[in-house]
Every structure is written in structure tokens, then in C-alpha cells.
C-alpha positions in Angstrom: 5.6 -23.9 0.5 8.9 -23.8 2.3 10.5 -20.5 2.7 13.8 -20.2 0.9 16.1 -17.8 2.6 18.4 -15.8 0.3 21.9 -17.1 0.1 23.4 -13.7 0.8 21.1 -11.5 2.9 21.1 -7.9 1.8 22.2 -5.1 4.0 19.8 -2.2 3.8 20.2 1.4 4.8 17.9 2.7 7.5 14.9 4.4 5.9 15.0 8.2 6.1 11.9 10.0 7.1 12.2 12.1 3.9 11.9 8.9 1.7 8.7 7.9 3.5 7.2 11.4 3.3 8.1 11.8 -0.4 6.8 8.4 -1.4 3.5 9.1 0.4 3.2 12.6 -1.2 4.0 11.2 -4.6 1.4 8.5 -4.1 -1.2 11.2 -3.2 -0.2 13.0 -6.4 -0.7 9.9 -8.5 -4.1 9.3 -6.9 -5.1 12.8 -7.8 -4.4 12.5 -11.5 -7.5 12.8 -13.7 -8.6 9.3 -14.6 -11.7 8.8 -16.8 -13.9 6.0 -18.1 -12.7 2.5 -17.7 -9.3 3.7 -16.6 -11.0 5.1 -13.5 -12.2 1.6 -12.5 -8.7 0.2 -13.2 -6.9 2.9 -11.3 -4.8 1.5 -8.5 -4.8 3.0 -5.1 -1.2 4.2 -5.0 -1.5 5.5 -1.5 -2.9 2.2 -0.2 0.0 0.2 -1.7 2.7 2.7 -0.4 1.1 2.8 3.1 0.9 -1.0 3.1 4.6 -1.3 2.1 5.8 1.0 4.8 3.5 -0.5 7.5 4.9 -4.0 6.7 8.5 -2.9 6.5 8.7 -0.1 9.1 5.7 -0.7 11.4 7.2 1.3 14.3 7.6 4.4 12.1 4.5 4.1 9.9 1.4 2.8 11.5 -2.2 3.3 12.1 -2.1 7.0 13.2 -0.1 8.1 10.1 -2.4 6.0 7.9 -5.4 7.8 9.3 -3.8 11.2 8.7 -2.9 10.3 5.2 -6.5 9.0 4.7 -7.9 12.4 5.8 -5.5 14.1 3.3 -6.7 11.7 0.6 -10.3 12.4 1.4 -9.7 16.2 1.1 -7.7 15.8 -2.1 -10.3 13.4 -3.7 -13.3 15.5 -2.4 -14.8 12.2 -1.3 -16.9 11.4 1.7 -14.9 12.7 4.7 -13.4 9.7 6.5 -13.8 7.1 3.8 -10.1 6.8 2.9 -9.1 7.4 6.6 -11.2 4.3 7.6 -9.9 2.2 4.7 -6.2 3.2 5.3 -6.5 2.6 9.0 -7.8 -0.9 8.5 -5.1 -1.5 5.9 -2.4 -0.3 8.3 -3.8 -2.5 11.0 -3.5 -5.5 8.7 0.0 -4.5 7.6 1.3 -3.9 11.1 -0.3 -7.1 12.5 1.0 -9.2 9.6 4.4 -7.6 9.0 6.4 -10.6 10.3 4.4 -13.0 8.2 4.6 -10.9 5.0 8.4 -10.4 5.3 8.8 -14.2 5.8 7.5 -14.9 2.3 9.0 -14.3 -1.1 7.6 -11.6 -3.3 5.2 -13.9 -5.2 3.7 -15.2 -1.9 3.6 -11.7 -0.5 1.5 -10.6 -3.4 -1.3 -13.1 -2.6 -1.3 -12.0 1.0 -1.4 -8.3 -0.1 -4.3 -9.1 -2.4 -6.4 -10.1 0.6 -5.5 -7.0 2.6 -6.2 -4.7 -0.4 -9.5 -6.5 -1.1 -10.7 -5.8 2.5 -9.7 -2.1 1.9 -11.6 -1.9 -1.3 -14.6 -3.6 0.5 -14.6 -0.6 2.9 -14.9 1.7 -0.1 -17.7 -0.3 -1.6 -19.6 -0.5 1.7 -19.3 3.2 2.2 -20.5 3.8 -1.4 -23.4 1.4 -0.9 -24.5 3.2 2.3 -24.3 6.6 0.8 -25.7 6.0 -2.7 -27.7 2.8 -2.2 -26.0 0.6 -4.8 -22.7 -1.2 -5.2 -20.3 -0.6 -8.1 -18.8 -4.1 -8.5 -16.2 -3.1 -11.2 -14.6 -0.9 -8.6 -12.8 -4.1 -7.3 -10.8 -4.1 -10.6 -8.7 -1.4 -8.9 -7.8 -3.9 -6.2 -6.3 -6.2 -8.9 -4.2 -3.4 -10.4 -3.1 -2.3 -6.9 -2.0 -5.8 -6.1 0.0 -5.9 -9.4 1.7 -2.8 -8.3 3.0 -4.4 -5.1 5.9 -6.3 -6.7 7.5 -3.4 -8.7 7.0 -1.0 -5.8 8.7 -3.4 -3.3 11.6 -4.0 -5.7 12.0 -0.2 -6.2 11.9 0.6 -2.5 14.3 -2.2 -1.6 16.7 -1.1 -4.3 16.6 2.4 -2.9 17.5 1.1 0.5 20.2 -1.3 -0.6 23.7 -0.6 0.7 26.7 -0.9 -1.4 29.1 -3.4 0.0 32.8 -3.0 -0.6 33.9 -6.3 -2.2 37.5 -5.8 -1.3 36.9 -6.2 2.5 
């Protein structure tokens, strides 16, 4: 599909470090909420979506090292196998950094399909680790990949709106 460039490109503010840190901390908080039953399987990985957004939009500021550190924090907060989230977020960041030009080239709908593949690989890491530790695979866990992908569009719109500059129309 041909890429349709916006008629009026938007001017965006530079991203402050505090916005990145607060968004990651808030995502860690959302991941830590107590989910039960079927909602636990449908729970999106908020940290993965936020880290992927920042890795694709600011790859020089948010990259593989920060994703690894956030993954270690997520492992501690989730009381899961140490290094599970760190490995998954590192691979996610690698995909986001390597494909950041490609993802920004597409519109939001096309980005979502690309993001689904990256998130599916991230969830595959979770499933493989679970399989190695427990000896069986929980296939409904991939439902969280779908809800995380559905979260990409609203999150992108929200972060872009926060970065949008107000242009004085008189000048």
C-alpha cells in the first residue's frame, strides 16, 4: 500500500526525560495491578507497549539497555523468573530499534500489524520460558498479545498528542 504523507506535518516538542520515565513507571504500575481469572490471560503487557513505543520513536534515548533494566524491574515487581521480562523486553527493544524507520513510515493501522509481530515474538519468549520451567505451554497466554496490540493505537495517539506543539496561526 502506498504511504500517504500527511498534508501538514506536525511539529512535535522534544521528549522530556521525565515523560519517558513517568510513562514507564506508570506502565509498571499497571502491570502490577491484581488481575484474576480470564482477565489475567487478557491482560496487556503495558510495559512492553510503552517500551516499544519509545524504542521506535526515540531509539537513541530508549534502547536495549534501558529495556533490559526495566525488564529486571518488571521481574522483581512481578516476582517471576528472574530475567524473563528482561530477555523479552531486550528482544522487543531490538526489534523496535531496528525497525523504527520502517514503523514510522506507515500509518497507524499498518503500524499495528507490524507491532503485532514484534509483540508476538515477545510473548513467545514468555511462553518458551514458561515451557522450560514448568514443562507445559499455556496457549491462552497469547491473548495478552492481542490486547497489547490493540493498546498500540490509543497509546500512540496519546503520546503524540502530548508532544504536539501549538502553532501560532497568526504567523
